[in-house]
mmCIF file of the N, C-alpha and C atoms, coordinates in Angstrom:
data_MODEL
# 
_entry.id   MODEL 
# 
loop_
_atom_site.group_PDB 
_atom_site.id 
_atom_site.type_symbol 
_atom_site.label_atom_id 
_atom_site.label_alt_id 
_atom_site.label_comp_id 
_atom_site.label_asym_id 
_atom_site.label_entity_id 
_atom_site.label_seq_id 
_atom_site.pdbx_PDB_ins_code 
_atom_site.Cartn_x 
_atom_site.Cartn_y 
_atom_site.Cartn_z 
_atom_site.occupancy 
_atom_site.B_iso_or_equiv 
_atom_site.pdbx_formal_charge 
_atom_site.auth_seq_id 
_atom_site.auth_comp_id 
_atom_site.auth_asym_id 
_atom_site.auth_atom_id 
_atom_site.pdbx_PDB_model_num 
ATOM 1   N N  . MET A 1 1  ? -22.101 -5.959  -23.521 1.00 0.00 ? 1  MET A N  1 
ATOM 2   C CA . MET A 1 1  ? -21.222 -6.850  -22.784 1.00 0.00 ? 1  MET A CA 1 
ATOM 3   C C  . MET A 1 1  ? -21.696 -6.908  -21.332 1.00 0.00 ? 1  MET A C  1 
ATOM 4   N N  . LEU A 1 2  ? -21.677 -8.079  -20.768 1.00 0.00 ? 2  LEU A N  1 
ATOM 5   C CA . LEU A 1 2  ? -22.105 -8.289  -19.385 1.00 0.00 ? 2  LEU A CA 1 
ATOM 6   C C  . LEU A 1 2  ? -20.963 -8.040  -18.411 1.00 0.00 ? 2  LEU A C  1 
ATOM 7   N N  . SER A 1 3  ? -21.333 -7.684  -17.200 1.00 0.00 ? 3  SER A N  1 
ATOM 8   C CA . SER A 1 3  ? -20.348 -7.616  -16.128 1.00 0.00 ? 3  SER A CA 1 
ATOM 9   C C  . SER A 1 3  ? -20.711 -8.683  -15.092 1.00 0.00 ? 3  SER A C  1 
ATOM 10  N N  . LEU A 1 4  ? -19.753 -9.053  -14.280 1.00 0.00 ? 4  LEU A N  1 
ATOM 11  C CA . LEU A 1 4  ? -19.925 -10.144 -13.324 1.00 0.00 ? 4  LEU A CA 1 
ATOM 12  C C  . LEU A 1 4  ? -21.075 -9.884  -12.356 1.00 0.00 ? 4  LEU A C  1 
ATOM 13  N N  . ASP A 1 5  ? -21.325 -8.649  -12.002 1.00 0.00 ? 5  ASP A N  1 
ATOM 14  C CA . ASP A 1 5  ? -22.412 -8.344  -11.062 1.00 0.00 ? 5  ASP A CA 1 
ATOM 15  C C  . ASP A 1 5  ? -23.799 -8.578  -11.656 1.00 0.00 ? 5  ASP A C  1 
ATOM 16  N N  . GLN A 1 6  ? -23.910 -8.766  -12.963 1.00 0.00 ? 6  GLN A N  1 
ATOM 17  C CA . GLN A 1 6  ? -25.199 -8.978  -13.619 1.00 0.00 ? 6  GLN A CA 1 
ATOM 18  C C  . GLN A 1 6  ? -25.586 -10.453 -13.705 1.00 0.00 ? 6  GLN A C  1 
ATOM 19  N N  . LEU A 1 7  ? -24.683 -11.360 -13.340 1.00 0.00 ? 7  LEU A N  1 
ATOM 20  C CA . LEU A 1 7  ? -24.979 -12.787 -13.413 1.00 0.00 ? 7  LEU A CA 1 
ATOM 21  C C  . LEU A 1 7  ? -25.833 -13.235 -12.245 1.00 0.00 ? 7  LEU A C  1 
ATOM 22  N N  . GLN A 1 8  ? -26.598 -14.292 -12.473 1.00 0.00 ? 8  GLN A N  1 
ATOM 23  C CA . GLN A 1 8  ? -27.431 -14.898 -11.440 1.00 0.00 ? 8  GLN A CA 1 
ATOM 24  C C  . GLN A 1 8  ? -26.658 -16.034 -10.774 1.00 0.00 ? 8  GLN A C  1 
ATOM 25  N N  . VAL A 1 9  ? -27.102 -16.422 -9.590  1.00 0.00 ? 9  VAL A N  1 
ATOM 26  C CA . VAL A 1 9  ? -26.490 -17.546 -8.883  1.00 0.00 ? 9  VAL A CA 1 
ATOM 27  C C  . VAL A 1 9  ? -26.553 -18.786 -9.767  1.00 0.00 ? 9  VAL A C  1 
ATOM 28  N N  . GLY A 1 10 ? -25.434 -19.473 -9.895  1.00 0.00 ? 10 GLY A N  1 
ATOM 29  C CA . GLY A 1 10 ? -25.349 -20.688 -10.702 1.00 0.00 ? 10 GLY A CA 1 
ATOM 30  C C  . GLY A 1 10 ? -24.842 -20.469 -12.119 1.00 0.00 ? 10 GLY A C  1 
ATOM 31  N N  . GLN A 1 11 ? -24.828 -19.239 -12.584 1.00 0.00 ? 11 GLN A N  1 
ATOM 32  C CA . GLN A 1 11 ? -24.349 -18.976 -13.941 1.00 0.00 ? 11 GLN A CA 1 
ATOM 33  C C  . GLN A 1 11 ? -22.822 -18.988 -13.991 1.00 0.00 ? 11 GLN A C  1 
ATOM 34  N N  . GLN A 1 12 ? -22.301 -19.511 -15.087 1.00 0.00 ? 12 GLN A N  1 
ATOM 35  C CA . GLN A 1 12 ? -20.869 -19.514 -15.343 1.00 0.00 ? 12 GLN A CA 1 
ATOM 36  C C  . GLN A 1 12 ? -20.566 -18.547 -16.472 1.00 0.00 ? 12 GLN A C  1 
ATOM 37  N N  . ALA A 1 13 ? -19.371 -17.995 -16.427 1.00 0.00 ? 13 ALA A N  1 
ATOM 38  C CA . ALA A 1 13 ? -18.948 -17.061 -17.466 1.00 0.00 ? 13 ALA A CA 1 
ATOM 39  C C  . ALA A 1 13 ? -17.434 -17.071 -17.552 1.00 0.00 ? 13 ALA A C  1 
ATOM 40  N N  . THR A 1 14 ? -16.927 -16.540 -18.655 1.00 0.00 ? 14 THR A N  1 
ATOM 41  C CA . THR A 1 14 ? -15.500 -16.400 -18.865 1.00 0.00 ? 14 THR A CA 1 
ATOM 42  C C  . THR A 1 14 ? -15.134 -14.926 -18.750 1.00 0.00 ? 14 THR A C  1 
ATOM 43  N N  . VAL A 1 15 ? -14.112 -14.626 -17.963 1.00 0.00 ? 15 VAL A N  1 
ATOM 44  C CA . VAL A 1 15 ? -13.660 -13.246 -17.796 1.00 0.00 ? 15 VAL A CA 1 
ATOM 45  C C  . VAL A 1 15 ? -13.037 -12.788 -19.116 1.00 0.00 ? 15 VAL A C  1 
ATOM 46  N N  . THR A 1 16 ? -13.521 -11.658 -19.641 1.00 0.00 ? 16 THR A N  1 
ATOM 47  C CA . THR A 1 16 ? -12.995 -11.148 -20.907 1.00 0.00 ? 16 THR A CA 1 
ATOM 48  C C  . THR A 1 16 ? -12.172 -9.879  -20.726 1.00 0.00 ? 16 THR A C  1 
ATOM 49  N N  . ALA A 1 17 ? -12.449 -9.109  -19.670 1.00 0.00 ? 17 ALA A N  1 
ATOM 50  C CA . ALA A 1 17 ? -11.694 -7.876  -19.419 1.00 0.00 ? 17 ALA A CA 1 
ATOM 51  C C  . ALA A 1 17 ? -11.932 -7.416  -17.988 1.00 0.00 ? 17 ALA A C  1 
ATOM 52  N N  . ILE A 1 18 ? -10.960 -6.683  -17.469 1.00 0.00 ? 18 ILE A N  1 
ATOM 53  C CA . ILE A 1 18 ? -11.082 -6.080  -16.145 1.00 0.00 ? 18 ILE A CA 1 
ATOM 54  C C  . ILE A 1 18 ? -10.859 -4.589  -16.318 1.00 0.00 ? 18 ILE A C  1 
ATOM 55  N N  . ARG A 1 19 ? -11.824 -3.814  -15.889 1.00 0.00 ? 19 ARG A N  1 
ATOM 56  C CA . ARG A 1 19 ? -11.778 -2.358  -16.052 1.00 0.00 ? 19 ARG A CA 1 
ATOM 57  C C  . ARG A 1 19 ? -11.794 -1.703  -14.677 1.00 0.00 ? 19 ARG A C  1 
ATOM 58  N N  . GLY A 1 20 ? -11.516 -0.418  -14.646 1.00 0.00 ? 20 GLY A N  1 
ATOM 59  C CA . GLY A 1 20 ? -11.640 0.313   -13.401 1.00 0.00 ? 20 GLY A CA 1 
ATOM 60  C C  . GLY A 1 20 ? -10.354 0.971   -12.968 1.00 0.00 ? 20 GLY A C  1 
ATOM 61  N N  . GLU A 1 21 ? -10.343 1.395   -11.724 1.00 0.00 ? 21 GLU A N  1 
ATOM 62  C CA . GLU A 1 21 ? -9.177  2.054   -11.165 1.00 0.00 ? 21 GLU A CA 1 
ATOM 63  C C  . GLU A 1 21 ? -8.027  1.063   -11.049 1.00 0.00 ? 21 GLU A C  1 
ATOM 64  N N  . PRO A 1 22 ? -6.786  1.534   -11.224 1.00 0.00 ? 22 PRO A N  1 
ATOM 65  C CA . PRO A 1 22 ? -5.628  0.638   -11.163 1.00 0.00 ? 22 PRO A CA 1 
ATOM 66  C C  . PRO A 1 22 ? -5.537  -0.174  -9.869  1.00 0.00 ? 22 PRO A C  1 
ATOM 67  N N  . ALA A 1 23 ? -5.832  0.439   -8.731  1.00 0.00 ? 23 ALA A N  1 
ATOM 68  C CA . ALA A 1 23 ? -5.752  -0.286  -7.460  1.00 0.00 ? 23 ALA A CA 1 
ATOM 69  C C  . ALA A 1 23 ? -6.779  -1.410  -7.404  1.00 0.00 ? 23 ALA A C  1 
ATOM 70  N N  . THR A 1 24 ? -7.989  -1.147  -7.908  1.00 0.00 ? 24 THR A N  1 
ATOM 71  C CA . THR A 1 24 ? -9.036  -2.168  -7.935  1.00 0.00 ? 24 THR A CA 1 
ATOM 72  C C  . THR A 1 24 ? -8.654  -3.286  -8.886  1.00 0.00 ? 24 THR A C  1 
ATOM 73  N N  . MET A 1 25 ? -8.160  -2.932  -10.059 1.00 0.00 ? 25 MET A N  1 
ATOM 74  C CA . MET A 1 25 ? -7.750  -3.937  -11.048 1.00 0.00 ? 25 MET A CA 1 
ATOM 75  C C  . MET A 1 25 ? -6.646  -4.820  -10.478 1.00 0.00 ? 25 MET A C  1 
ATOM 76  N N  . GLN A 1 26 ? -5.673  -4.227  -9.802  1.00 0.00 ? 26 GLN A N  1 
ATOM 77  C CA . GLN A 1 26 ? -4.562  -4.992  -9.237  1.00 0.00 ? 26 GLN A CA 1 
ATOM 78  C C  . GLN A 1 26 ? -5.075  -5.972  -8.182  1.00 0.00 ? 26 GLN A C  1 
ATOM 79  N N  . ARG A 1 27 ? -5.987  -5.514  -7.331  1.00 0.00 ? 27 ARG A N  1 
ATOM 80  C CA . ARG A 1 27 ? -6.536  -6.379  -6.279  1.00 0.00 ? 27 ARG A CA 1 
ATOM 81  C C  . ARG A 1 27 ? -7.270  -7.568  -6.892  1.00 0.00 ? 27 ARG A C  1 
ATOM 82  N N  . ILE A 1 28 ? -8.050  -7.313  -7.931  1.00 0.00 ? 28 ILE A N  1 
ATOM 83  C CA . ILE A 1 28 ? -8.805  -8.378  -8.591  1.00 0.00 ? 28 ILE A CA 1 
ATOM 84  C C  . ILE A 1 28 ? -7.858  -9.402  -9.212  1.00 0.00 ? 28 ILE A C  1 
ATOM 85  N N  . VAL A 1 29 ? -6.831  -8.932  -9.881  1.00 0.00 ? 29 VAL A N  1 
ATOM 86  C CA . VAL A 1 29 ? -5.860  -9.835  -10.513 1.00 0.00 ? 29 VAL A CA 1 
ATOM 87  C C  . VAL A 1 29 ? -5.111  -10.640 -9.457  1.00 0.00 ? 29 VAL A C  1 
ATOM 88  N N  . GLU A 1 30 ? -4.754  -10.014 -8.344  1.00 0.00 ? 30 GLU A N  1 
ATOM 89  C CA . GLU A 1 30 ? -4.047  -10.715 -7.273  1.00 0.00 ? 30 GLU A CA 1 
ATOM 90  C C  . GLU A 1 30 ? -4.893  -11.832 -6.664  1.00 0.00 ? 30 GLU A C  1 
ATOM 91  N N  . MET A 1 31 ? -6.206  -11.703 -6.739  1.00 0.00 ? 31 MET A N  1 
ATOM 92  C CA . MET A 1 31 ? -7.101  -12.748 -6.229  1.00 0.00 ? 31 MET A CA 1 
ATOM 93  C C  . MET A 1 31 ? -7.220  -13.912 -7.216  1.00 0.00 ? 31 MET A C  1 
ATOM 94  N N  . GLY A 1 32 ? -6.692  -13.758 -8.414  1.00 0.00 ? 32 GLY A N  1 
ATOM 95  C CA . GLY A 1 32 ? -6.719  -14.837 -9.390  1.00 0.00 ? 32 GLY A CA 1 
ATOM 96  C C  . GLY A 1 32 ? -7.754  -14.688 -10.481 1.00 0.00 ? 32 GLY A C  1 
ATOM 97  N N  . LEU A 1 33 ? -8.465  -13.589 -10.502 1.00 0.00 ? 33 LEU A N  1 
ATOM 98  C CA . LEU A 1 33 ? -9.454  -13.355 -11.557 1.00 0.00 ? 33 LEU A CA 1 
ATOM 99  C C  . LEU A 1 33 ? -8.748  -12.715 -12.749 1.00 0.00 ? 33 LEU A C  1 
ATOM 100 N N  . LEU A 1 34 ? -8.327  -13.547 -13.674 1.00 0.00 ? 34 LEU A N  1 
ATOM 101 C CA . LEU A 1 34 ? -7.586  -13.102 -14.851 1.00 0.00 ? 34 LEU A CA 1 
ATOM 102 C C  . LEU A 1 34 ? -8.445  -13.279 -16.088 1.00 0.00 ? 34 LEU A C  1 
ATOM 103 N N  . GLU A 1 35 ? -8.103  -12.566 -17.146 1.00 0.00 ? 35 GLU A N  1 
ATOM 104 C CA . GLU A 1 35 ? -8.810  -12.752 -18.416 1.00 0.00 ? 35 GLU A CA 1 
ATOM 105 C C  . GLU A 1 35 ? -8.670  -14.202 -18.855 1.00 0.00 ? 35 GLU A C  1 
ATOM 106 N N  . GLY A 1 36 ? -9.772  -14.781 -19.295 1.00 0.00 ? 36 GLY A N  1 
ATOM 107 C CA . GLY A 1 36 ? -9.788  -16.171 -19.734 1.00 0.00 ? 36 GLY A CA 1 
ATOM 108 C C  . GLY A 1 36 ? -10.198 -17.152 -18.648 1.00 0.00 ? 36 GLY A C  1 
ATOM 109 N N  . GLU A 1 37 ? -10.236 -16.725 -17.395 1.00 0.00 ? 37 GLU A N  1 
ATOM 110 C CA . GLU A 1 37 ? -10.645 -17.599 -16.289 1.00 0.00 ? 37 GLU A CA 1 
ATOM 111 C C  . GLU A 1 37 ? -12.153 -17.818 -16.326 1.00 0.00 ? 37 GLU A C  1 
ATOM 112 N N  . ILE A 1 38 ? -12.569 -19.008 -15.936 1.00 0.00 ? 38 ILE A N  1 
ATOM 113 C CA . ILE A 1 38 ? -13.988 -19.328 -15.824 1.00 0.00 ? 38 ILE A CA 1 
ATOM 114 C C  . ILE A 1 38 ? -14.415 -19.057 -14.390 1.00 0.00 ? 38 ILE A C  1 
ATOM 115 N N  . VAL A 1 39 ? -15.511 -18.326 -14.240 1.00 0.00 ? 39 VAL A N  1 
ATOM 116 C CA . VAL A 1 39 ? -16.040 -18.014 -12.912 1.00 0.00 ? 39 VAL A CA 1 
ATOM 117 C C  . VAL A 1 39 ? -17.489 -18.478 -12.832 1.00 0.00 ? 39 VAL A C  1 
ATOM 118 N N  . GLU A 1 40 ? -17.919 -18.796 -11.621 1.00 0.00 ? 40 GLU A N  1 
ATOM 119 C CA . GLU A 1 40 ? -19.317 -19.175 -11.378 1.00 0.00 ? 40 GLU A CA 1 
ATOM 120 C C  . GLU A 1 40 ? -19.802 -18.399 -10.166 1.00 0.00 ? 40 GLU A C  1 
ATOM 121 N N  . VAL A 1 41 ? -20.977 -17.824 -10.263 1.00 0.00 ? 41 VAL A N  1 
ATOM 122 C CA . VAL A 1 41 ? -21.558 -17.109 -9.139  1.00 0.00 ? 41 VAL A CA 1 
ATOM 123 C C  . VAL A 1 41 ? -22.149 -18.151 -8.191  1.00 0.00 ? 41 VAL A C  1 
ATOM 124 N N  . LEU A 1 42 ? -21.640 -18.179 -6.951  1.00 0.00 ? 42 LEU A N  1 
ATOM 125 C CA . LEU A 1 42 ? -22.102 -19.140 -5.959  1.00 0.00 ? 42 LEU A CA 1 
ATOM 126 C C  . LEU A 1 42 ? -23.213 -18.591 -5.084  1.00 0.00 ? 42 LEU A C  1 
ATOM 127 N N  . ALA A 1 43 ? -23.101 -17.324 -4.704  1.00 0.00 ? 43 ALA A N  1 
ATOM 128 C CA . ALA A 1 43 ? -24.094 -16.741 -3.798  1.00 0.00 ? 43 ALA A CA 1 
ATOM 129 C C  . ALA A 1 43 ? -24.045 -15.228 -3.873  1.00 0.00 ? 43 ALA A C  1 
ATOM 130 N N  . VAL A 1 44 ? -25.166 -14.630 -3.524  1.00 0.00 ? 44 VAL A N  1 
ATOM 131 C CA . VAL A 1 44 ? -25.255 -13.178 -3.397  1.00 0.00 ? 44 VAL A CA 1 
ATOM 132 C C  . VAL A 1 44 ? -25.868 -12.912 -2.023  1.00 0.00 ? 44 VAL A C  1 
ATOM 133 N N  . ALA A 1 45 ? -25.254 -12.030 -1.263  1.00 0.00 ? 45 ALA A N  1 
ATOM 134 C CA . ALA A 1 45 ? -25.761 -11.703 0.066   1.00 0.00 ? 45 ALA A CA 1 
ATOM 135 C C  . ALA A 1 45 ? -27.194 -11.168 -0.036  1.00 0.00 ? 45 ALA A C  1 
ATOM 136 N N  . PRO A 1 46 ? -27.971 -11.290 1.032   1.00 0.00 ? 46 PRO A N  1 
ATOM 137 C CA . PRO A 1 46 ? -29.379 -10.861 0.990   1.00 0.00 ? 46 PRO A CA 1 
ATOM 138 C C  . PRO A 1 46 ? -29.595 -9.427  0.512   1.00 0.00 ? 46 PRO A C  1 
ATOM 139 N N  . LEU A 1 47 ? -28.700 -8.525  0.832   1.00 0.00 ? 47 LEU A N  1 
ATOM 140 C CA . LEU A 1 47 ? -28.851 -7.143  0.381   1.00 0.00 ? 47 LEU A CA 1 
ATOM 141 C C  . LEU A 1 47 ? -28.105 -6.872  -0.928  1.00 0.00 ? 47 LEU A C  1 
ATOM 142 N N  . GLY A 1 48 ? -27.575 -7.941  -1.560  1.00 0.00 ? 48 GLY A N  1 
ATOM 143 C CA . GLY A 1 48 ? -26.941 -7.807  -2.867  1.00 0.00 ? 48 GLY A CA 1 
ATOM 144 C C  . GLY A 1 48 ? -25.450 -7.539  -2.845  1.00 0.00 ? 48 GLY A C  1 
ATOM 145 N N  . ASP A 1 49 ? -24.862 -7.448  -1.676  1.00 0.00 ? 49 ASP A N  1 
ATOM 146 C CA . ASP A 1 49 ? -23.433 -7.148  -1.579  1.00 0.00 ? 49 ASP A CA 1 
ATOM 147 C C  . ASP A 1 49 ? -22.882 -7.820  -0.336  1.00 0.00 ? 49 ASP A C  1 
ATOM 148 N N  . PRO A 1 50 ? -21.888 -8.685  -0.399  1.00 0.00 ? 50 PRO A N  1 
ATOM 149 C CA . PRO A 1 50 ? -21.020 -9.013  -1.516  1.00 0.00 ? 50 PRO A CA 1 
ATOM 150 C C  . PRO A 1 50 ? -21.565 -10.171 -2.361  1.00 0.00 ? 50 PRO A C  1 
ATOM 151 N N  . ILE A 1 51 ? -20.798 -10.469 -3.411  1.00 0.00 ? 51 ILE A N  1 
ATOM 152 C CA . ILE A 1 51 ? -21.088 -11.576 -4.313  1.00 0.00 ? 51 ILE A CA 1 
ATOM 153 C C  . ILE A 1 51 ? -19.979 -12.601 -4.135  1.00 0.00 ? 51 ILE A C  1 
ATOM 154 N N  . GLU A 1 52 ? -20.356 -13.879 -3.979  1.00 0.00 ? 52 GLU A N  1 
ATOM 155 C CA . GLU A 1 52 ? -19.355 -14.938 -3.846  1.00 0.00 ? 52 GLU A CA 1 
ATOM 156 C C  . GLU A 1 52 ? -19.229 -15.665 -5.180  1.00 0.00 ? 52 GLU A C  1 
ATOM 157 N N  . VAL A 1 53 ? -17.997 -15.771 -5.682  1.00 0.00 ? 53 VAL A N  1 
ATOM 158 C CA . VAL A 1 53 ? -17.758 -16.442 -6.953  1.00 0.00 ? 53 VAL A CA 1 
ATOM 159 C C  . VAL A 1 53 ? -16.718 -17.540 -6.772  1.00 0.00 ? 53 VAL A C  1 
ATOM 160 N N  . LEU A 1 54 ? -16.794 -18.527 -7.630  1.00 0.00 ? 54 LEU A N  1 
ATOM 161 C CA . LEU A 1 54 ? -15.817 -19.604 -7.671  1.00 0.00 ? 54 LEU A CA 1 
ATOM 162 C C  . LEU A 1 54 ? -14.927 -19.372 -8.876  1.00 0.00 ? 54 LEU A C  1 
ATOM 163 N N  . CYS A 1 55 ? -13.630 -19.320 -8.646  1.00 0.00 ? 55 CYS A N  1 
ATOM 164 C CA . CYS A 1 55 ? -12.644 -19.134 -9.713  1.00 0.00 ? 55 CYS A CA 1 
ATOM 165 C C  . CYS A 1 55 ? -11.576 -20.191 -9.495  1.00 0.00 ? 55 CYS A C  1 
ATOM 166 N N  . GLY A 1 56 ? -11.553 -21.209 -10.353 1.00 0.00 ? 56 GLY A N  1 
ATOM 167 C CA . GLY A 1 56 ? -10.659 -22.337 -10.119 1.00 0.00 ? 56 GLY A CA 1 
ATOM 168 C C  . GLY A 1 56 ? -11.135 -23.062 -8.871  1.00 0.00 ? 56 GLY A C  1 
ATOM 169 N N  . ALA A 1 57 ? -10.237 -23.258 -7.904  1.00 0.00 ? 57 ALA A N  1 
ATOM 170 C CA . ALA A 1 57 ? -10.598 -23.898 -6.639  1.00 0.00 ? 57 ALA A CA 1 
ATOM 171 C C  . ALA A 1 57 ? -10.825 -22.873 -5.537  1.00 0.00 ? 57 ALA A C  1 
ATOM 172 N N  . ASN A 1 58 ? -10.836 -21.588 -5.887  1.00 0.00 ? 58 ASN A N  1 
ATOM 173 C CA . ASN A 1 58 ? -10.946 -20.520 -4.895  1.00 0.00 ? 58 ASN A CA 1 
ATOM 174 C C  . ASN A 1 58 ? -12.330 -19.905 -4.865  1.00 0.00 ? 58 ASN A C  1 
ATOM 175 N N  . ARG A 1 59 ? -12.822 -19.682 -3.651  1.00 0.00 ? 59 ARG A N  1 
ATOM 176 C CA . ARG A 1 59 ? -14.063 -18.935 -3.445  1.00 0.00 ? 59 ARG A CA 1 
ATOM 177 C C  . ARG A 1 59 ? -13.665 -17.512 -3.104  1.00 0.00 ? 59 ARG A C  1 
ATOM 178 N N  . ILE A 1 60 ? -14.194 -16.566 -3.850  1.00 0.00 ? 60 ILE A N  1 
ATOM 179 C CA . ILE A 1 60 ? -13.809 -15.164 -3.690  1.00 0.00 ? 60 ILE A CA 1 
ATOM 180 C C  . ILE A 1 60 ? -15.063 -14.333 -3.467  1.00 0.00 ? 60 ILE A C  1 
ATOM 181 N N  . SER A 1 61 ? -15.002 -13.452 -2.480  1.00 0.00 ? 61 SER A N  1 
ATOM 182 C CA . SER A 1 61 ? -16.098 -12.508 -2.243  1.00 0.00 ? 61 SER A CA 1 
ATOM 183 C C  . SER A 1 61 ? -15.704 -11.153 -2.804  1.00 0.00 ? 61 SER A C  1 
ATOM 184 N N  . LEU A 1 62 ? -16.587 -10.592 -3.601  1.00 0.00 ? 62 LEU A N  1 
ATOM 185 C CA . LEU A 1 62 ? -16.336 -9.292  -4.230  1.00 0.00 ? 62 LEU A CA 1 
ATOM 186 C C  . LEU A 1 62 ? -17.454 -8.325  -3.897  1.00 0.00 ? 62 LEU A C  1 
ATOM 187 N N  . ARG A 1 63 ? -17.096 -7.091  -3.723  1.00 0.00 ? 63 ARG A N  1 
ATOM 188 C CA . ARG A 1 63 ? -18.120 -6.051  -3.613  1.00 0.00 ? 63 ARG A CA 1 
ATOM 189 C C  . ARG A 1 63 ? -18.798 -5.929  -4.977  1.00 0.00 ? 63 ARG A C  1 
ATOM 190 N N  . ARG A 1 64 ? -20.036 -5.523  -4.959  1.00 0.00 ? 64 ARG A N  1 
ATOM 191 C CA . ARG A 1 64 ? -20.772 -5.379  -6.224  1.00 0.00 ? 64 ARG A CA 1 
ATOM 192 C C  . ARG A 1 64 ? -20.044 -4.412  -7.165  1.00 0.00 ? 64 ARG A C  1 
ATOM 193 N N  . LYS A 1 65 ? -19.458 -3.343  -6.623  1.00 0.00 ? 65 LYS A N  1 
ATOM 194 C CA . LYS A 1 65 ? -18.720 -2.379  -7.440  1.00 0.00 ? 65 LYS A CA 1 
ATOM 195 C C  . LYS A 1 65 ? -17.509 -3.038  -8.108  1.00 0.00 ? 65 LYS A C  1 
ATOM 196 N N  . GLU A 1 66 ? -16.819 -3.927  -7.385  1.00 0.00 ? 66 GLU A N  1 
ATOM 197 C CA . GLU A 1 66 ? -15.673 -4.641  -7.968  1.00 0.00 ? 66 GLU A CA 1 
ATOM 198 C C  . GLU A 1 66 ? -16.141 -5.603  -9.053  1.00 0.00 ? 66 GLU A C  1 
ATOM 199 N N  . ALA A 1 67 ? -17.241 -6.306  -8.790  1.00 0.00 ? 67 ALA A N  1 
ATOM 200 C CA . ALA A 1 67 ? -17.773 -7.250  -9.775  1.00 0.00 ? 67 ALA A CA 1 
ATOM 201 C C  . ALA A 1 67 ? -18.230 -6.530  -11.041 1.00 0.00 ? 67 ALA A C  1 
ATOM 202 N N  . ALA A 1 68 ? -18.705 -5.295  -10.900 1.00 0.00 ? 68 ALA A N  1 
ATOM 203 C CA . ALA A 1 68 ? -19.139 -4.522  -12.056 1.00 0.00 ? 68 ALA A CA 1 
ATOM 204 C C  . ALA A 1 68 ? -17.976 -4.148  -12.965 1.00 0.00 ? 68 ALA A C  1 
ATOM 205 N N  . ALA A 1 69 ? -16.751 -4.179  -12.435 1.00 0.00 ? 69 ALA A N  1 
ATOM 206 C CA . ALA A 1 69 ? -15.570 -3.835  -13.222 1.00 0.00 ? 69 ALA A CA 1 
ATOM 207 C C  . ALA A 1 69 ? -15.034 -5.019  -14.021 1.00 0.00 ? 69 ALA A C  1 
ATOM 208 N N  . ILE A 1 70 ? -15.639 -6.197  -13.834 1.00 0.00 ? 70 ILE A N  1 
ATOM 209 C CA . ILE A 1 70 ? -15.171 -7.416  -14.512 1.00 0.00 ? 70 ILE A CA 1 
ATOM 210 C C  . ILE A 1 70 ? -16.141 -7.757  -15.634 1.00 0.00 ? 70 ILE A C  1 
ATOM 211 N N  . GLN A 1 71 ? -15.682 -7.647  -16.873 1.00 0.00 ? 71 GLN A N  1 
ATOM 212 C CA . GLN A 1 71 ? -16.487 -7.973  -18.055 1.00 0.00 ? 71 GLN A CA 1 
ATOM 213 C C  . GLN A 1 71 ? -16.418 -9.484  -18.296 1.00 0.00 ? 71 GLN A C  1 
ATOM 214 N N  . VAL A 1 72 ? -17.560 -10.084 -18.637 1.00 0.00 ? 72 VAL A N  1 
ATOM 215 C CA . VAL A 1 72 ? -17.621 -11.521 -18.845 1.00 0.00 ? 72 VAL A CA 1 
ATOM 216 C C  . VAL A 1 72 ? -18.429 -11.871 -20.091 1.00 0.00 ? 72 VAL A C  1 
ATOM 217 N N  . SER A 1 73 ? -18.207 -13.091 -20.580 1.00 0.00 ? 73 SER A N  1 
ATOM 218 C CA . SER A 1 73 ? -19.029 -13.697 -21.625 1.00 0.00 ? 73 SER A CA 1 
ATOM 219 C C  . SER A 1 73 ? -19.696 -14.913 -21.003 1.00 0.00 ? 73 SER A C  1 
ATOM 220 N N  . LEU A 1 74 ? -20.987 -15.093 -21.257 1.00 0.00 ? 74 LEU A N  1 
ATOM 221 C CA . LEU A 1 74 ? -21.704 -16.209 -20.633 1.00 0.00 ? 74 LEU A CA 1 
ATOM 222 C C  . LEU A 1 74 ? -21.170 -17.552 -21.067 1.00 0.00 ? 74 LEU A C  1 
ATOM 223 N N  . GLY A 1 75 ? -21.274 -18.503 -20.171 1.00 0.00 ? 75 GLY A N  1 
ATOM 224 C CA . GLY A 1 75 ? -20.856 -19.877 -20.428 1.00 0.00 ? 75 GLY A CA 1 
ATOM 225 C C  . GLY A 1 75 ? -19.372 -20.049 -20.225 1.00 0.00 ? 75 GLY A C  1 
ATOM 226 N N  . PRO A 1 76 ? -18.967 -21.273 -19.882 1.00 0.00 ? 76 PRO A N  1 
ATOM 227 C CA . PRO A 1 76 ? -17.545 -21.516 -19.638 1.00 0.00 ? 76 PRO A CA 1 
ATOM 228 C C  . PRO A 1 76 ? -16.665 -21.302 -20.852 1.00 0.00 ? 76 PRO A C  1 
ATOM 229 N N  . SER A 1 77 ? -17.230 -21.435 -22.046 1.00 0.00 ? 77 SER A N  1 
ATOM 230 C CA . SER A 1 77 ? -16.418 -21.235 -23.241 1.00 0.00 ? 77 SER A CA 1 
ATOM 231 C C  . SER A 1 77 ? -16.594 -19.829 -23.802 1.00 0.00 ? 77 SER A C  1 
ATOM 232 N N  . GLY A 1 78 ? -17.497 -19.061 -23.191 1.00 0.00 ? 78 GLY A N  1 
ATOM 233 C CA . GLY A 1 78 ? -17.774 -17.715 -23.684 1.00 0.00 ? 78 GLY A CA 1 
ATOM 234 C C  . GLY A 1 78 ? -18.763 -17.697 -24.834 1.00 0.00 ? 78 GLY A C  1 
ATOM 235 N N  . ARG A 1 79 ? -19.381 -18.840 -25.155 1.00 0.00 ? 79 ARG A N  1 
ATOM 236 C CA . ARG A 1 79 ? -20.276 -18.918 -26.311 1.00 0.00 ? 79 ARG A CA 1 
ATOM 237 C C  . ARG A 1 79 ? -21.725 -19.178 -25.947 1.00 0.00 ? 79 ARG A C  1 
ATOM 238 N N  . THR A 1 80 ? -22.041 -19.513 -24.704 1.00 0.00 ? 80 THR A N  1 
ATOM 239 C CA . THR A 1 80 ? -23.404 -19.895 -24.355 1.00 0.00 ? 80 THR A CA 1 
ATOM 240 C C  . THR A 1 80 ? -24.246 -18.716 -23.976 1.00 0.00 ? 80 THR A C  1 
# 
């Protein structure tokens, strides 16, 4: 299973699970990254941290460690 930090710029994926510490999971959910949401990686900082993703109409910056806690399936439908 892939995690969000493993995607390349321009790739889309569907969030399938959020793992990690409860405080981290709560923060991610509060930002709108829920299971079933489609996300797209927009940019990665030159040193690899943070990662900017598009979720709905929101641009969200995540630390690489936070992105690693988000399990995804490739493609907007989870099948590509």
